[in-house]
Each structure stands twice: as structure tokens, then as C-alpha cells.
C-alpha positions in Angstrom: 0.0 0.0 0.0 1.5 3.3 -1.1 0.7 6.9 0.0 1.1 7.8 -3.7 -1.6 6.5 -6.0 -3.2 7.3 -9.3 -6.8 6.2 -9.6 -8.7 6.4 -12.9 -12.5 6.1 -12.7 -14.9 5.5 -15.5 -18.6 4.8 -16.0 -21.6 6.3 -17.7 -23.8 9.2 -16.6 -26.1 8.3 -13.7 -23.8 5.7 -12.1 -22.2 8.1 -9.6 -18.6 8.2 -10.9 -18.1 11.8 -9.9 -19.8 11.2 -6.5 -17.4 8.3 -5.9 -14.5 10.6 -6.9 -15.6 13.3 -4.5 -16.1 10.8 -1.6 -12.6 9.3 -2.1 -11.0 12.7 -2.3 -12.7 13.9 0.9 -11.8 10.6 2.7 -8.1 11.1 1.7 -8.2 14.7 2.9 -9.7 13.6 6.2 -6.9 11.0 6.5 -4.4 13.9 6.1 -3.3 12.9 2.6 -2.5 15.3 -0.2 -5.1 14.7 -3.0 -5.9 16.1 -6.4 -8.9 15.2 -8.5 -10.2 16.1 -11.9 -12.9 15.3 -14.4 -11.5 14.3 -17.7 -14.7 14.1 -19.7 -18.2 14.2 -18.4 -21.6 14.1 -20.1 -24.5 15.3 -18.0 -27.1 13.1 -19.5 -27.5 9.5 -18.5 -25.6 7.1 -20.7 -22.8 9.5 -21.6 -19.2 8.5 -20.7 -17.9 10.0 -17.5 -14.2 9.8 -16.6 -12.4 11.2 -13.6 -9.1 11.0 -11.8 -8.0 11.0 -8.2 -4.3 11.3 -7.3 -2.9 10.9 -3.8 0.5 12.4 -3.3 0.7 14.0 -6.8 0.1 17.7 -7.7 -1.3 17.2 -11.2 -4.8 15.7 -11.7 -3.7 14.2 -15.1 -3.2 10.5 -15.7 -1.6 9.4 -18.9 -1.7 6.0 -20.6 0.0 3.4 -18.6 0.1 5.5 -15.3 -3.0 4.5 -13.3 -2.3 2.2 -10.3 -6.0 1.5 -10.0 -8.8 1.4 -12.5 -12.3 1.6 -11.2 -14.9 0.8 -13.8 -18.6 1.4 -12.9 -19.6 -0.2 -16.3 -17.7 -3.1 -17.9 -17.4 -1.7 -21.5 -16.0 1.6 -20.0 -13.6 -0.5 -18.0 -12.4 -2.1 -21.3 -12.1 1.3 -23.0 -10.0 2.7 -20.0 -7.6 -0.2 -19.8 -4.9 1.8 -21.7 -4.6 4.1 -18.7 -3.7 1.2 -16.3 0.0 0.7 -15.6 1.4 -2.8 -16.1 0.6 -4.8 -13.0 -2.1 -2.4 -11.8 -5.4 -3.2 -10.1 -8.8 -3.4 -11.8 -12.1 -3.3 -10.0 -15.2 -3.3 -12.3 -18.9 -3.8 -12.2 -20.1 -6.9 -14.1 -23.4 -5.3 -14.9 -23.6 -3.2 -18.1 -25.4 -0.1 -19.1 -24.9 -0.3 -22.9 -24.2 2.9 -24.8 -26.9 4.1 -27.2 -25.0 2.7 -30.2 -25.1 -0.8 -28.7 -28.6 -0.5 -27.3 -29.9 0.4 -30.8 -28.0 -2.4 -32.4 -25.7 -0.2 -34.5 -22.7 -1.7 -32.7 -22.0 -4.8 -30.6 -20.2 -4.9 -27.3 -17.7 -7.6 -26.2 -18.9 -10.0 -23.6 -17.7 -9.9 -20.0 -15.3 -12.8 -20.5 -13.5 -11.0 -23.3 -13.2 -7.9 -21.1 -11.8 -10.0 -18.2 -9.3 -11.6 -20.5 -8.1 -8.2 -21.8 -7.9 -6.8 -18.2 -5.9 -9.9 -17.1 -3.3 -9.2 -19.8 -2.2 -6.0 -18.1 -3.5 -6.1 -14.5 -1.8 -8.0 -11.7 -5.2 -8.4 -10.0 -8.8 -7.8 -11.0 -12.1 -8.0 -9.1 -15.5 -8.0 -10.6 -18.7 -7.4 -8.7 -22.4 -6.9 -9.5 -22.5 -3.2 -8.4 -26.1 -2.5 -9.5 -27.4 -5.6 -7.7 -25.4 -4.7 -4.5 -26.8 -1.2 -4.7 -30.3 -2.5 -4.9 -29.7 -4.8 -2.0 -28.5 -1.8 0.0 -31.6 0.1 -0.9 -30.9 2.1 -4.1 -29.4 1.1 -7.4 -27.4 4.3 -7.4 -25.4 3.2 -4.4 -23.6 0.5 -6.5 -20.7 3.0 -6.9 -20.2 2.9 -3.2 -20.2 -0.9 -3.2 -17.2 -0.7 -5.6 -15.5 1.7 -3.2 -16.2 -0.7 -0.3 -14.5 -3.5 -2.3 -11.5 -1.3 -3.1 -11.0 -0.4 0.6 -11.4 -4.1 1.7 -8.6 -5.1 -0.7 -6.3 -2.8 1.3 -5.4 -0.9 -1.9 -5.9 2.6 -0.3 -3.8 4.3 2.4 -7.0 4.4 4.5 -9.8 2.0 5.2 -13.6 1.6 5.1 -13.8 3.4 8.5 -12.5 6.6 7.0 -14.8 6.3 4.0 -17.8 5.5 6.2 -17.1 8.6 8.3 -16.9 10.7 5.1 -20.3 9.3 4.0 -21.9 10.2 7.3 -20.4 13.7 7.3 -21.4 14.6 3.7 -24.7 12.9 3.0 -28.2 13.3 4.4 -28.9 10.6 7.0 -31.3 8.4 4.9 -29.0 8.5 1.9 -26.0 7.9 4.1 -27.7 4.8 5.6 -28.2 3.3 2.2 -24.6 4.1 1.1 -23.1 2.7 4.3 -25.0 -0.6 3.6 -23.6 -0.6 0.1 -20.1 0.1 1.5 -20.4 -3.0 3.8 -21.8 -5.1 1.0 -19.0 -4.3 -1.4 -16.4 -5.0 1.3 -18.0 -8.3 2.2 -18.2 -9.3 -1.5 -14.4 -8.5 -1.9 -13.6 -10.5 1.2 -15.6 -13.4 -0.1 -14.3 -13.6 -3.7 -11.1 -11.6 -3.5 
């Protein structure tokens, strides 16, 4: 576990990619770590690609190809598209449940299956974990909390210089009580999933 990390996050609009980025940044700050974050490309409408970065111990928010220590994919096709950012031997955490882009949903393009995505990730990552984020979010009480389940899994793997306790405290401090309650459940479910399969 290093105090210097580059994390690349990707998903589609409506999945909470930017919320996850903000929560991780606030958690890092509360742990006394220097953090920089940035949004690389974001589409406001649901279904548009959203990419963001979080860097701990670096001054620039930019992550180039082959530089990310961790790739968090909230949608499997976007995980595949973002693989060039992962450094050799990096860590991949991805949802297994897809939200196909419009071109795939309308039949104009086809998307690779999950096994193909896993095989491509395995070619560059030292470790990869896949979890059903939307299902875990629903189990917690809101499909939108699937992003927090992914963060729970990340913390449980010991990949961050702080643990789930810091992230849980950040959720309590920044979210309304009812929303926080759902997200805290999602955090626990993601951590338990990682402990079980990781």
C-alpha cells in the first residue's frame, strides 16, 4: 500500500462516478493525505461516458496512458475502454453489470462479452475483481449506491492508504442521514463481496 496513488475512474452518466471521486477525495483529505482530483470528460445526460481521476501524493490531476495504479470501472465496457490508462501490474475493479451505450442498445454496434473484457484486463492487471454493483446497490436500498459498493470492495482489498472506516465517516459527514444509511450498507456489501471472492 502506497501513499502515492493514481486512480482512474470511468462509467456512464447516472452511475455516480463523480460522487465516488468526491467521496474518495474527501476521505483522503480527512486522513491527512494530499489529494488532487479532476474530471477528464463528463456528459451530464444518463448514458454518456464519465471519466475522472484521483491522485494521492501528486500535484497534477492528469493520468496518462500506462500510469494508473488502480482502474475503477462502474460499467464493464467503459472498464475495457479505459484499460490503456492502467499501468502494467495495476489493479482493476469493475462492475459486471452493463449499461450499454446508445449505439449498442440500438443495435448499431456490438459490445464484447464480460469474459472478453476480463481476458483483456488480465493481460495488463496483476489483480482484477468484478462485482455486481447495481445488484449490490439494490440490495443496499438504491441502485445508485452501486458506486459505493465498488469503493467498499476497493477499501477491503487494502489498496488505499485508508480503510472503510474513513470512507464511512466521510459518507456520514457529507450525505443526508437516509442517503448515508443506504450508502453505508452498500459500502459494507462491497467490502463483504471482496472479502468473499477476493
